[in-house]
N, C-alpha and C positions, 0 to 999 in steps of 0.2 A: 344259814341265818333265817330263811323263810320257815324251815321246819321248826326251829326253836320258837319263833314268834307264833306259829300256828298252834304248837303245843301249849304255849302260855295262854293263848286265847281260849283253847278248848277247856282248859282247867278253870278259867274264869267263868266260861259259859255254864259249866256244871255247877259251880258254886252258886252263881246267880240264879239259875233255874231252880235250885233247891230252896232258895230263900223266898221266891215269889211264886204264886200260883196263878198269876194272870196269864191268859193265853196270848200268843204273839200277835201283834198288830202290824200289818204290812203298810208302812207309810214311807214316803220318799221326801227327803229334804232337798229341795232344789237350790242350786247355786249357780249364779251367773258371773262370768269374769268381768262384766261391765257394770254390775250393780253389787251393792253390799249383800252380805249373807242374809237370806230370807228363808223362812220356814213356812210351809203350807199350813193353813189352819187345820186343826184336827177335825175329822168328820164326826158328826154326831152318831153315837151308837147307844143302843138301848141296854148294853151290858152294864155290869156293875163296876166299870173302871173308874178310878178316882179322877176327878177333874184337876188339871194342872193349876188352875187358878184357886181352887178350893183347898188343895192340899199340896204341900211341898214334897219333892222327891226324897226318898230315903238317903241319908248321907252315905251309907256303905255302897249304894249303887253309883253315886257320884264319884266315890273314891275308885271304884273299879274302872269307870270310864276315864277318869283322870290318869290312871296307870296305863291304860291302852293308848290314849290320845293326850300325851303330856303337853303338847304344844297348843291345845285348844283352850279357849277361855272357859272359865267355870260357868258363866251364864249360858253359853252356848250348849254345854253339856247338860246343864239342868233343864233347859228348854226342850232339847231334843228328847231327853228321857221323859219329860212330862207329856210331850205330844205322843210318845209311844206308849203311854199308859204305864209307866214304870216297868216296861218290859226291857230287860237288859239286852236280849238278843236283837230285838228290833231296833233299839237305839244304836247298837254297835253297827248294824247293817246300814242304817241311815247315815250315821256319821262317817262310815267308811266310804259310802257313795259320795257324800259331800266332800270328803277329803280327796278322793280320787279325781273328781271333776275339777276341783279347785287347783289341784297339783298339775293336772294336764294343761289347764289354761295358763297357769303361771309359767310352766316350762316352755310352752309355745311362745308366750309373750317375752320370756327371757331370751329365747333364741333369736327372735326377730329384733329385739332391742339391741342385743349384742352385735348382730350383723350390721345394723345401721350405724350405731355410734359406740364402738368399743371403748374409746378413750373416755367418753362421758360416763360409761358404766364403771370404769376403773375408778374415776374420781368420786362418783357418787357412792360406790361401795366403800372406798377408803374413808369418806366422810362419815358414813353410817357406822362403820366399825370404830372410828375415833370418838364420835360423839355418843355412841351407845344407843342410837335411835333405831328401834326395831318396830316396824309397822304391824298392823293387825293381820295383814295378808301373810307376813312371814311367820306369825304365830300359828296360823291355820294350815300352812302348806310350805312347800319348798320355796327358797328365796327367789325373788324375781330377777335379781342380777346374778350372773354367773359367779361362782367363787373365784377368789384371786390367788389362793395358795392350796397346797396339798391337803392341809387339815380341813379346809372348808369343803373340798371335793369329797373327802372321806366321810365327813359328817352328812353331806347331802346324799351320798350313796346309802349309808346306813339308815338314814331317815326314810328314804324311798323303800328300802327293803322291809323296814318295820311296818310301814303302812300298806304294803302290798297285800292283796287278799289271797292270791294264789301264785303258782309258779309262772303262769302266763303273764299275769299282771306284773310280777317282778321282772320278767324278761323285757316287757315293754318299757317299764320305767328305766331299767338299766340301759336299754337302747337309746331312750331319749337323753339320759344323762351323758352317754358317750357321744351323741351327736352334738350336744352343747359343748362338751369338752373338745371335740375335734374342731368345731368352729372357733372356739376360744384360742386353740393352738394355732390355727391358720391365721387368725387375726393378729396374734402376737408375732407370728413369723413375718407376716406382711409388714407390720409396724417396724420390726427389727431390720428388715431389708431396706425399707425406706430410710430408717435412721442411718444405716450403714452407707447408703447412697449419698445422703446429705453430708455425712462425715467425710466421705471421699471428695465430694465437691468442695467442701470447706478446706480440706487439706490441700487440694490443687490450688485454690485461690491463695492460701497462705504461702505455698511454695512460690507462686508467681510474685507475690508481694516481697518475699524474702530475696528473690533474685533481683527484683527491681531495686530494693534497698542496698544490695551488695554493689550493683552497678553505680548507684548514686554515691555510695561510700568510696568507691574507687576514684570516681571523678573528683570528689572533695579532697581525697588524699593528694591527687596530682595537683590540684589548685593550691593546696596548702604548701606543698613542696616548692612549687614555682614561686609562691609569695615569699617563702622563707629564703630562697636563693636571692631574690631581688632585694629583700631586706638586708641580707648579709652583704651584698654588693654595695648597697647604699651606705652601710656602716664603714666598709673599707674606704670608700670615696670620702666619707666625712673625716675619717682619720688622716687620709692623705692631704686633704685640704687644710686640716689643722696643722699638720707638719709644715706645709708650705707657708702658712701664715707665720709660724715661728721663725722660719728661715728669712722671711721678708723683714721681720722685726730685727733680727740679728744683722742683716745687711744694712739696714737703715742706721743702726747704731755704729757699725763700722764706717759707714759713709760720713757720719757726723765726726767721728774721731779723725778721719783722714782730712776732712775740711779744717778742723782745728789745727792739726799739725801743719798743714799747708800754710794756713794763715800765720802760724808762729815762725815758720821758716822764711816766709816773705818778710816779716818784720825784722828778723835777724839780718837778712840780706840788706835791707835798707840801712839798718844801723851800721853795718860793717862798711858799706860804701861811704856813708857820711863821715866815718871816723878815719878814713884813709888820708895820710899827710902829704903824699905826693900827688900833686894835681896832674890831670891829663890821663891820657890813656897809655898804658904800657903793656907790652906783650907779656903774658903770664909766664912765658918760659924764661924770661930774663931774671925775673925775681923769684 
């Protein structure tokens, strides 16, 4: 990857050097991680370089820089080229130094931020991807927040390889990316272990609750069974009492009938005694 990028840059350098006859001007564009992008003012020179304020940079040079640094703003490229006196080689070196410093600072801040609050980074990264909000710092360098999936990691590695100046720089950038990836994996593993521990604790609590509910259910079943037996016994007693009441009614009716019959027999006896023609008492065996 580095060889391809270097070959591409060398061909661009040869084309740009053939188009301009200005000598290279060594200027550095300083970048600070705590302040916005600033460019040092151009030193006054008595040579015949065109002034950035008096003349605009050629469009083909801007296109060459845009092809090498596709993530940088057009105004930044134009300003850097103007400060370098429309010298493409110097502008590339200045922008490369700017990009390297900004990338290092962003990678360090991303690592520290991910170590402190991994869950907050996950939420903020997801919100940025959902809303499509990309900051100026992400346009100039690697993302401040660690990638969340494999595609983002691949894009970050490819981007770092494209902006690397040599093999040593590529190795250093790869090492930083791997460190961030290792920290991300460790943080996710720790979060997964904590989630598993929490799940086990919740599972134990649910088991205890289920056992308690089973015991309560057994007690309720026994109480219902006892109550059912008592209710059944009460129903049997009620039926027996109803049967006894019916018997009492029958006996009362029979008693009334016997009383009536006794009264009738008594009356018949009186009548028979009064109608007897032989007075006195006679032995019943004689007659």
